[in-house]
N, C-alpha and C positions, 0 to 999 in steps of 0.2 A: 571532515571540513566544516561540518555545523559544532562541532567541540569549539572551534575556532572564537566562536560566539561565547561560549561560556565561559572560556580565559576572559576575553574582553570583557564579559559583564563583572568578573571577580575582580579584573584590574581597577576597572572604573568605579566600583563598587570603594573599595581599599584606597582609591585615590579621594575619595569624598569624603572618607571618614579623616583622613589629612588635611583637607582642604579647609577654606572657610568662605563664609559670603555666598552671592550667586554663584557660584563654582560649586559647590558641594548639590545646590540644584540639579544643575546642567549636568553635573557627573551621575546623578542618580537617576534623572530621564534615560542618559544614556546606556547608563548598566540598567535599568529596565525594559529598553529598548532590544539591547543585545540579546540578554536575556529569554524575552519572548521567540526575538529570530532563532536564536539555539532550542526553546521548544519544538516551535513550527520544523525545522531543520529535523529534527530527532523525530518529531510523530511522522515526518514525512518519510523517514527512513525506514522507519518500524513497518509502515504499510506499505511502502515496497519491495520489502526482504518477503513480506507474506502474496504479495501478490502473483497470480500465475503471468508466465511469459504468454507473450500475443503469439508464440508459434503452435500452441498448445488449442488455441480459439478454433474452432470447425467453422467451416464456410458454409452458406446454406445449401452449395450441390454436395458437399460431404454429408451434412446432414438427411440431406431427400434421400440420397443412396442408401445412409444405414437405414432408415426408416423403411425403405422396399426392399429389401433384405432382410431385415426383421419381419415385414408381411408375408414374405418367400416364405421363411421359415416357419412363423405361422401356420399358413398354409397347409405347408407340407405334412408339420407336424399332427394339426386337424385331421388329413386325408389319410394318413397311417393306421389309425385306428380303426377306421370305417372300413380298409379293407381286408385289416385281418378278421374282424367280425363274420364276414361274412362267407 
């Protein structure tokens, strides 16, 4: 969708080349606005493409559960070497 803004900006710029008077200024301002809209849409699409989906975000409960499991594994691995040395 954001590519349409670039096409509009180029069309307005081409129209400004053939126009005269105040119309040139209006067409150039319109071209600038359309170009900025294209640039913002392009940047937004690039950022969205690299973002993670919301399904991958862990809830606080899942984080707490993972911490408890890691602590239990750490305690179990720390307890094993002591029992083999005795």
